N, C-alpha and C positions, 0 to 999 in steps of 0.2 A: 574410472576410482581418477577425478582430476588428475593431470599435467603441471597443472598451475601450482602451487598450494600455497601462494598467498592468497587467493580468496578464500581457500575453504581453509585456513590459517583465522582468518578473519572474523568467521559464523561459528567456527569453532568458537570463539573464544568469549564473540559474542550471549552465543547458543549458554557457556561455562556461564556464563554470568548472571545468568537468570537458574541457576540450581543445577541443570546437567549438569553429572560426571562427564568425564571425559570420554570414558570404555564405554558411557552409555549412547553417546552422539559420534563416537567411532562406527558401531554398528550402518550407523548409515553412508558413510563414506561410500560404499557402493554406486548408490544412488543420485548421487548428485550430480547434477550438470549445470553446465555452464552457459549462457548463451550473453549475445547481445544485438540489443535492440536497437533498429538506428530512431533517428525523431519523428513520430509520425505511424510506427508499425506498432502493435496492436499488437497487446499483449493477452487478452480475450477480447473477443467479438458477440456482440448482443447476439442471442438464441443458443451463441455458442452453449456446451459444456464443459466449466472452468477445470481443469483437471490437474495441474497445476501448483502450486505453495511456492514463492516466488521469495529469494531474499538479495533485496537489493544493491551490489556493486556499489555501484553509483550511478545517480539517474534520478530522474524526475518519472511518474505514473501518474495521470489522472483515472479516475472512474466517474462517468457524464452519460449522458439518458439522451435523447434526442427527440424531441417532442411529434409528433408521425406530421403534426397537421400544420407546427408552422414548421417543421426545421431547425427550433430554436433547440440547443445546446445548455445543457444543465450539467454543470462540475457535484459532483458525492464529493470524493473525496481526493487525498494526495497522497503518496508514497512517493517518500526520500530518501537518502543515503543511508544504508546499515536496519531500515524493515522491512517488515514480508509483505509481501504485495499479491490480495489475489482475489477475488470478484466470490468474496466470504461467501452468502448467501445459497452463490451456486458452485463451490465448491466443497462448502459443508451438508449440502440435501443432492450434490451429481444432480441438481438440475437446469432446465434450461437459461442461460443468464438473461436478469431483464437491462443488463450495464455493457456499456465498453467498458475496456480499460488498457491506455495509449500512451506513449514515452512519448511525455511531453521533450527528451530531449534523448544522441544519444543514450545509452541508458547498458551496464554490464548487471548481472542475475546469474544466482545457482540458482537452481529448478530442481524441486522433487514433485516424482510423482504420489495422486491420491494413494496405490493401490501399494505406492512401497513404505507410505508411513502407514496408511493400515498394518500393515505387514511388524512396521517397530513398532505401535501400537502394542503385538499381539506378544513381540516378544519380549517388550520393555517396560515395564513403570512409569519406569521415567521419561521415557515418547511420551509414554499415554496421556501423562500427565501436560506434560508441549500442546498435544494434542485437545486436548480440557479446555488451553491457554487461548489456542487460536478460538478459539467457537468463544469464550469471551471478552475477548478481546473486540469481535465480526460484533457483537451485542453491547460495549462500550461505544464501539466509533457510535453504533448506529442511536443509541441514547445520546450520545456526546453532540451528535450532530445536531440532534431533536428538539435538545433539551435545549442549544446553546438559539438553532430559531424562535425556541417559545419563548425565555427569559431574558438573556442576551443581548447589547447594545450592539452593531454592526460591528462600533469600536472594541468589545472586546472580542468577539470572535476574531475580528483581526488581529490582535493579540496573543491569543489561544493561538493562531495561525501560522506567525511567526517563533511563539515560543519549539512549536512542533513540529514545524521546518523553515530554518534559521534561512537558508538559502535559496527556499525556493521563486526570490525575483529574480535569482543570475539566466530561470530555466523558461522562467511562464510567463505568457506575457499578463500584463494588466486586465486585459478585456475578464480570462480562465477564472483571474483570483476574486472577481468581482463578483460573475460570476458563482463564483466556490458560497462566496460571502451572501449571497441574493440585494445585492447592490447593485447600482450605476456607474461608471466608471467615476464619474465626478463626484459623484461621496463616495469615492472610495481616498480617489485623490487628495479632496478635503481629510479627510480621516490619516493619510498619513503626512501630510502638514501638522496636523497637531501633533502628533506620535512627533516628529522631528523637533518642534516647538519644544514639545515636555524638559 
């Protein structure tokens, strides 16, 4: 049980805004833990099995993969305030992760272990529905990213990113954002100038 009720109240508000009843959410109260991540600290590492689902109270995380031959990092997803963070494929399948998940700034999360989530799924249909939403979110994020690269311009992808993560420039260096968008730094600078001019 958390000592500080503020964070759990925020999570309860977010969960209940999606249709979960307070009584169902409160079944999870013994399981959530609060953790502080320093900038550069890993939420999950390459080849580890991701055992936790996190809810970001404040902060930024990135999921990235490193090219073993060149050492180049490729950013795939960002997670910011009041979003759930996990390495979806590893978490859902309980297999070794192909990516790193790293804090880009000092961050605070509430997290819950997969075993406790599975217990909640068995205990409550509303939690079972939540688990389905986690899986649907994973699918949506992968498809959104893939379709973005196939069908959208870098400027459109930039606009989508700002809509989802409006404060990301406060914590994430431009070269990481350029990597996420699949462009070079100068191209990102030109896009930002055009956006400001509109």
